[in-house]
N, C-alpha and C positions, 0 to 999 in steps of 0.2 A: 693314797697308798702307793708305794713304789711297785713297779713291775719287775718281772724276772725273765723277760724275753731273752732267749739265747743262752740261758743258764741251765745247769744240771744240778738237780737236788736229789740227795739220797735221804730217805726217811726210814728209820727202823721202827719196828712195832707198828707197821702200817696196815695190818689186816683188819683193824676195827678201831672204833673209838677215836681218841685224839689223833693218833697217827694217821688213820684213814682221812680224817678231816683236814689235817695238814697237807697230806699228799694232794688232795683235791684242790685245796686253796692255792697251793704252789703251782700246780698245773694250770689252774684257771688264770694265774697271773703270767702265764707264758713259758713256764719252765718245762724242761724234759725231766721226767721223774724216774728214779729207781726206788722201788719199794722192797722192803725186807721184813721178814717175820719168821719166827719158828712155827707159827700157826699158818693155816691155809689163807692166803691173801687173794684168792680168786675173785671175791666180791669186789675188793678195791680195784683189782686189775680190770674187771668188767666195767666198773663205773668210769674209770679213766679212759678206757678204749672207746666206750660208747660216746663219750664227749669229744672224741677225736684227738686225744692227747698221746704224745709219745711216751711210752712207759716200758720199763723192764721190771720183772718180779724175780727176786732171788730168795729162795728159802735160806734162812740163816739164823743160827744160834749165836747171838752177839757175845756170849761168854767163851766162844771157841775161836781161838786166834786164827786158825787156818781158814775157817769159814768166813771170818771177817775179811781176811786178806783176799779171799776169792771174791767176796762181795764187791770190794773196791775195784778189783781187776775187771769184773764184769761191767761195772759202771764205766770204767775208762775205755774198755774195748767197744762198748755199745755207743758211747757218746763222745769219747776223746777228751773229756775234761770233767772236772768236778768243782762246783762253785759253792754248794751249801751242803753241810751235813747236819741233819736233825737227829739227835740222839733221844729218841722217844721210848724205845722198848723198856719195859719195866714190869715188875711184879710186886705184889703187896706182902706176900709171906704169911698172910693170915693174921689173926688177932690173938696174941699171947703175951703174958708177962715174961720177962727175960729169963727167969729161972725155970720156966716151963717150956722154953723154946729149944728145940733140938738143934744140934750143930749143923745137920745137913740143910735145914731150912735157912738158918743164918747164912751159911755159905752160898746157897742158891740165890738168895736175895742180893747179897753183896756182889756175887758174880754177874748177875744180870744188870743190876742197877748201877754198879760202879765200874767193875771190870769191863762190862760191855761198852760204855762210853769211852773208857781208856783205850780199848782196842780199836774202836771205830776211829777215834781221833788219831791214834798212832799211825794207822795205815792211810787215812785220808789226808793228813796234814801235808805230806810232800806235794800233793796235788793242789791243796788249798793254798799253799804258799805261792805256787805258780799263778793261780787265778786270783790271788788276794781275796780269798773267799771268806766264808762265815761258818762257824760252828754254833748251833743252837741246842742247848741242853734242856730237856724237859724235866725239871726237878719237881718240887712239891712244896706247898706250905709246910709240910711235915719236915722239910729240910731247914726251916726257919725257926720252928718252935718245937717244944716237946709235945707229943700227942699220946693219948693212952693206947696201950696194948700194941705198939708198933715199934719195938726197939730196933729191929733190923732195917725196917723201911726208913725210919727217921735217921739212922746212922748212915745209910747208903745215900739218901737224898741230901743230907747235910754235907757229906763229903763231896757230892757232885756240885753243890753250890760253891764250895771253896775251890774245887778243881776248875770251875768256870773262871773264877777270878785269877787263878794262877796261870792258866793258859792264856788269858788275855794279856797278862804281863809279858810272858815269854814270846808270844807270837804277834803282838801288836806291831813291833818293828818290821815284821814281814808283811804287814798289811792285812793280817787275818784278824777278824773280829770274833769274839767269843762271848755269848750272852746266855742267860738262862731265864726260862719262864717257870714260875711256881704257881701251878693251878691250885685252886681251893676245891670246893665240892663241885664235881663235874658229873653230869648225868651220863655215865658210861659204866661198863661192867668190866673192870680190869681183870684180864686173864680168864674171863668166862666163869667167874665164881658163882654167879647166880644159878647157872645151869647145873653146877655140881651140888648146890644146896637143896635143890628141889623146889617146887612151886611155893609151898607155905613159908619155908625159911627164907627163900629169896624175896618174897613179898614183904616179910617182916624186916629183913635187912634194908630193903629199899625204903620202906616207910621210916625206919630209924634215920637213914641218911637224909631223907627229905626233911625230917623234923629238925635234925641238926643244922641243915642248911638254912632252914627258916629262921633260925636264931641269929644269923649273920646280918650285917647291915643291909644288904640288898635282898635278903629274905628268900633266896632261892638257889638252886644249883645252876651252874653254867651249862650252856649248850656247847658241844664240842666245837662248833664253828666260832664261838667267841674266843676260844683258845687259839684256834687256827688263824684267826685274823691277826692276833698279836704276834704269832709266829711269822706270818708273812711280813709284817712291818719290820721285825728284827732281822729277817733274811734279806730284805731289800735295801736299796740305797737310801730309802726314807729315814733309816736309822744309822746313817753313815758315820756319825760321831759317837756312837754308843758301843762300848766294849767293856767287859767286866761287869755289866749290869745284871742285877738279879731282879726280875720284874714279877711281882705277885699279880696274878689275874685271878682274884679270889673273892670277889664280892665284898671285900672289906674285912674278911674274917681275921686277918693278922693285925688289924688295926684296933681291935677291941678285946675285952675279956670275953671268954666263953661263959655263958650263963646257964648251961645245961645242968642236968643232975649228975651227981657222981655215981 
Protein backbone atom coordinates (compact mmCIF):
# COMPACT_ATOMS: atom_id res chain seq x y z
CA UNK A 1 0.00 0.00 0.00
CA UNK A 2 1.35 3.41 -0.93
CA UNK A 3 2.16 5.97 1.72
CA UNK A 4 1.10 9.60 1.95
CA UNK A 5 4.14 11.08 3.66
CA UNK A 6 4.31 14.85 3.24
CA UNK A 7 0.84 15.13 1.74
CA UNK A 8 -2.23 17.00 2.91
CA UNK A 9 -5.62 15.30 2.80
CA UNK A 10 -9.02 16.96 3.24
CA UNK A 11 -11.86 14.63 4.28
CA UNK A 12 -15.47 15.80 4.45
CA UNK A 13 -18.05 14.05 6.60
CA UNK A 14 -15.26 12.99 8.95
CA UNK A 15 -17.11 13.16 12.28
CA UNK A 16 -17.94 9.45 12.25
CA UNK A 17 -18.31 6.33 10.14
CA UNK A 18 -16.51 5.98 6.83
CA UNK A 19 -15.17 9.55 6.90
CA UNK A 20 -13.63 9.10 10.32
CA UNK A 21 -12.04 5.80 9.26
CA UNK A 22 -10.62 7.39 6.11
CA UNK A 23 -9.13 10.29 8.08
CA UNK A 24 -7.46 7.86 10.49
CA UNK A 25 -6.20 5.66 7.66
CA UNK A 26 -4.75 8.61 5.73
CA UNK A 27 -3.07 10.05 8.82
CA UNK A 28 -1.65 6.62 9.65
CA UNK A 29 -0.07 6.59 6.19
CA UNK A 30 1.76 9.83 6.95
CA UNK A 31 -0.64 12.53 5.76
CA UNK A 32 -1.52 15.75 7.50
CA UNK A 33 -5.30 15.83 7.66
CA UNK A 34 -8.03 18.45 7.53
CA UNK A 35 -11.37 17.08 8.72
CA UNK A 36 -14.70 18.76 7.98
CA UNK A 37 -18.25 18.03 9.03
CA UNK A 38 -21.49 19.82 9.82
CA UNK A 39 -21.61 17.56 12.91
CA UNK A 40 -19.30 17.72 15.92
CA UNK A 41 -16.01 16.09 14.87
CA UNK A 42 -14.29 16.31 18.25
CA UNK A 43 -14.10 12.51 18.60
CA UNK A 44 -12.21 12.21 15.30
CA UNK A 45 -10.01 15.13 16.29
CA UNK A 46 -9.17 13.49 19.61
CA UNK A 47 -8.34 10.15 17.97
CA UNK A 48 -5.99 11.80 15.49
CA UNK A 49 -4.27 14.00 18.05
CA UNK A 50 -3.87 11.11 20.51
CA UNK A 51 -2.00 9.22 17.80
CA UNK A 52 0.31 12.20 17.26
CA UNK A 53 -1.02 13.27 13.88
CA UNK A 54 -1.18 16.82 12.53
CA UNK A 55 -4.84 17.72 12.04
CA UNK A 56 -7.18 20.66 11.64
CA UNK A 57 -10.94 20.52 12.18
CA UNK A 58 -13.22 22.89 10.29
CA UNK A 59 -17.00 22.89 10.86
CA UNK A 60 -18.48 22.99 7.37
CA UNK A 61 -21.77 22.52 5.52
CA UNK A 62 -20.55 21.30 2.14
CA UNK A 63 -23.69 22.61 0.45
CA UNK A 64 -22.70 26.19 1.38
CA UNK A 65 -20.27 27.71 -1.11
CA UNK A 66 -18.80 30.26 1.29
CA UNK A 67 -18.18 27.64 3.97
CA UNK A 68 -16.47 25.34 1.47
CA UNK A 69 -14.29 28.19 0.21
CA UNK A 70 -13.28 28.94 3.80
CA UNK A 71 -12.59 25.25 4.42
CA UNK A 72 -10.09 25.11 1.58
CA UNK A 73 -8.55 28.41 2.68
CA UNK A 74 -8.02 27.02 6.20
CA UNK A 75 -6.32 23.93 4.77
CA UNK A 76 -3.99 26.05 2.66
CA UNK A 77 -3.21 28.46 5.49
CA UNK A 78 -2.50 25.60 7.91
CA UNK A 79 -0.43 23.38 5.65
CA UNK A 80 0.42 25.35 2.50
CA UNK A 81 -0.72 22.69 0.07
CA UNK A 82 -3.54 20.30 -0.77
CA UNK A 83 -2.90 16.89 -2.29
CA UNK A 84 -6.04 14.80 -1.76
CA UNK A 85 -9.72 15.71 -1.50
CA UNK A 86 -12.07 13.01 -0.19
CA UNK A 87 -15.71 13.91 -0.84
CA UNK A 88 -17.35 11.69 1.75
CA UNK A 89 -20.11 13.84 3.30
CA UNK A 90 -23.53 12.46 2.45
CA UNK A 91 -27.08 11.92 3.71
CA UNK A 92 -29.67 9.28 2.90
CA UNK A 93 -32.89 11.31 2.84
CA UNK A 94 -34.90 8.53 4.42
CA UNK A 95 -37.02 5.82 2.76
CA UNK A 96 -39.82 7.13 0.55
CA UNK A 97 -41.52 6.47 -2.77
CA UNK A 98 -40.86 9.39 -5.08
CA UNK A 99 -44.45 10.65 -5.12
CA UNK A 100 -44.37 10.74 -1.30
CA UNK A 101 -41.06 12.60 -1.14
CA UNK A 102 -41.28 16.28 -0.23
CA UNK A 103 -39.35 18.78 -2.29
CA UNK A 104 -37.26 20.02 0.62
CA UNK A 105 -35.90 16.53 1.32
CA UNK A 106 -35.07 16.03 -2.37
CA UNK A 107 -33.24 19.36 -2.45
CA UNK A 108 -31.35 18.62 0.76
CA UNK A 109 -30.10 15.24 -0.50
CA UNK A 110 -29.02 16.65 -3.86
CA UNK A 111 -27.38 19.65 -2.18
CA UNK A 112 -25.28 17.59 0.22
CA UNK A 113 -24.53 14.57 -1.98
CA UNK A 114 -23.94 16.31 -5.31
CA UNK A 115 -23.62 20.08 -4.84
CA UNK A 116 -21.24 19.39 -1.94
CA UNK A 117 -18.69 17.43 -4.01
CA UNK A 118 -19.07 20.00 -6.81
CA UNK A 119 -18.24 22.87 -4.46
CA UNK A 120 -15.38 21.05 -2.75
CA UNK A 121 -13.87 20.12 -6.10
CA UNK A 122 -14.38 23.64 -7.47
CA UNK A 123 -12.40 25.28 -4.70
CA UNK A 124 -9.84 22.49 -4.26
CA UNK A 125 -8.95 21.94 -7.92
CA UNK A 126 -6.73 25.02 -8.40
CA UNK A 127 -4.54 23.66 -5.59
CA UNK A 128 -4.79 20.03 -6.72
CA UNK A 129 -3.68 21.04 -10.21
CA UNK A 130 -0.51 22.49 -8.69
CA UNK A 131 0.16 19.38 -6.59
CA UNK A 132 -0.99 16.95 -9.30
CA UNK A 133 -3.29 15.56 -6.67
CA UNK A 134 -6.28 13.28 -6.23
CA UNK A 135 -10.03 13.60 -5.82
CA UNK A 136 -11.78 10.60 -4.30
CA UNK A 137 -15.57 10.60 -4.29
CA UNK A 138 -17.42 8.28 -1.94
CA UNK A 139 -20.46 7.32 -4.00
CA UNK A 140 -22.56 4.19 -3.39
CA UNK A 141 -23.74 0.99 -4.97
CA UNK A 142 -27.04 2.90 -5.09
CA UNK A 143 -25.36 5.05 -7.74
CA UNK A 144 -24.86 1.95 -9.91
CA UNK A 145 -28.25 0.25 -9.56
CA UNK A 146 -31.84 1.10 -8.77
CA UNK A 147 -32.67 0.52 -5.12
CA UNK A 148 -36.02 0.59 -3.35
CA UNK A 149 -37.34 3.71 -1.62
CA UNK A 150 -34.28 5.86 -2.34
CA UNK A 151 -35.03 8.10 -5.34
CA UNK A 152 -33.06 11.15 -4.21
CA UNK A 153 -30.15 9.14 -2.87
CA UNK A 154 -29.90 7.02 -6.04
CA UNK A 155 -30.11 10.10 -8.23
CA UNK A 156 -27.44 11.98 -6.28
CA UNK A 157 -25.00 9.09 -6.14
CA UNK A 158 -25.56 8.16 -9.79
CA UNK A 159 -24.74 11.73 -10.74
CA UNK A 160 -21.64 11.65 -8.54
CA UNK A 161 -20.46 8.50 -10.31
CA UNK A 162 -20.61 10.19 -13.70
CA UNK A 163 -19.21 13.47 -12.38
CA UNK A 164 -16.21 11.39 -11.31
CA UNK A 165 -15.71 10.18 -14.87
CA UNK A 166 -16.18 13.67 -16.32
CA UNK A 167 -13.66 15.28 -13.96
CA UNK A 168 -11.17 12.53 -14.79
CA UNK A 169 -11.45 13.52 -18.47
CA UNK A 170 -11.02 17.26 -17.93
CA UNK A 171 -8.32 17.18 -15.28
CA UNK A 172 -6.23 14.18 -16.31
CA UNK A 173 -4.13 16.45 -18.57
CA UNK A 174 -3.32 18.50 -15.45
CA UNK A 175 -2.13 15.41 -13.61
CA UNK A 176 -5.17 15.21 -11.31
CA UNK A 177 -6.65 11.75 -10.80
CA UNK A 178 -10.34 11.39 -9.96
CA UNK A 179 -11.86 8.10 -8.80
CA UNK A 180 -14.89 6.91 -6.83
CA UNK A 181 -15.59 4.18 -4.33
CA UNK A 182 -19.07 2.66 -4.22
CA UNK A 183 -19.56 1.03 -0.82
CA UNK A 184 -22.26 -1.58 -0.33
CA UNK A 185 -23.64 -2.48 3.08
CA UNK A 186 -21.35 -0.89 5.68
CA UNK A 187 -21.81 -1.18 9.43
CA UNK A 188 -22.28 2.51 10.12
CA UNK A 189 -25.09 4.88 11.05
CA UNK A 190 -25.38 7.51 8.34
CA UNK A 191 -26.46 10.83 9.79
CA UNK A 192 -27.21 9.37 13.22
CA UNK A 193 -30.54 7.95 12.04
CA UNK A 194 -30.62 5.20 14.66
CA UNK A 195 -30.54 7.70 17.52
CA UNK A 196 -33.54 9.50 16.06
CA UNK A 197 -35.49 6.27 15.59
CA UNK A 198 -35.34 5.21 19.21
CA UNK A 199 -34.02 1.88 20.56
CA UNK A 200 -36.67 -0.52 19.24
CA UNK A 201 -36.97 0.91 15.74
CA UNK A 202 -33.20 1.32 15.51
CA UNK A 203 -32.68 -2.32 16.45
CA UNK A 204 -35.25 -3.40 13.86
CA UNK A 205 -33.60 -1.28 11.16
CA UNK A 206 -30.18 -2.70 12.00
CA UNK A 207 -31.52 -6.27 11.96
CA UNK A 208 -33.08 -5.71 8.54
CA UNK A 209 -29.82 -4.25 7.22
CA UNK A 210 -27.83 -7.20 8.53
CA UNK A 211 -30.33 -9.63 6.99
CA UNK A 212 -30.03 -7.91 3.62
CA UNK A 213 -26.24 -7.96 3.83
CA UNK A 214 -26.34 -11.66 4.66
CA UNK A 215 -27.89 -12.34 1.24
CA UNK A 216 -24.89 -10.86 -0.59
CA UNK A 217 -22.00 -13.07 -1.80
CA UNK A 218 -19.74 -12.33 1.19
CA UNK A 219 -22.71 -12.55 3.53
CA UNK A 220 -21.99 -9.63 5.83
CA UNK A 221 -21.62 -5.87 6.15
CA UNK A 222 -18.27 -4.19 5.66
CA UNK A 223 -16.33 -2.63 8.50
CA UNK A 224 -15.53 1.03 7.88
CA UNK A 225 -11.82 0.20 7.81
CA UNK A 226 -12.37 -1.97 4.74
CA UNK A 227 -13.65 1.08 2.87
CA UNK A 228 -10.87 3.24 4.27
CA UNK A 229 -8.17 0.87 3.04
CA UNK A 230 -9.56 1.10 -0.48
CA UNK A 231 -9.59 4.88 -0.11
CA UNK A 232 -5.93 4.91 0.92
CA UNK A 233 -5.00 2.83 -2.12
CA UNK A 234 -6.79 5.23 -4.47
CA UNK A 235 -5.29 8.29 -2.78
CA UNK A 236 -1.74 6.98 -2.96
CA UNK A 237 0.77 6.43 -5.77
CA UNK A 238 -0.05 2.71 -5.60
CA UNK A 239 -2.98 3.57 -7.92
CA UNK A 240 -0.99 6.00 -10.08
CA UNK A 241 -2.50 4.81 -13.40
CA UNK A 242 -6.10 4.81 -12.21
CA UNK A 243 -8.45 7.66 -13.02
CA UNK A 244 -12.13 7.73 -13.87
CA UNK A 245 -12.44 4.38 -12.07
CA UNK A 246 -15.63 3.47 -10.23
CA UNK A 247 -14.66 0.90 -7.63
CA UNK A 248 -17.38 -1.11 -5.86
CA UNK A 249 -16.36 -2.22 -2.37
CA UNK A 250 -19.58 -4.06 -1.78
CA UNK A 251 -19.10 -7.69 -0.84
CA UNK A 252 -20.25 -8.64 -4.32
CA UNK A 253 -23.77 -7.25 -4.05
CA UNK A 254 -23.72 -5.54 -7.46
CA UNK A 255 -22.50 -8.77 -9.07
CA UNK A 256 -25.67 -10.75 -8.43
CA UNK A 257 -29.42 -10.58 -8.25
CA UNK A 258 -30.90 -9.64 -4.92
CA UNK A 259 -33.01 -12.53 -3.65
CA UNK A 260 -34.79 -10.80 -0.77
CA UNK A 261 -38.53 -10.47 -0.42
CA UNK A 262 -40.48 -7.63 -1.99
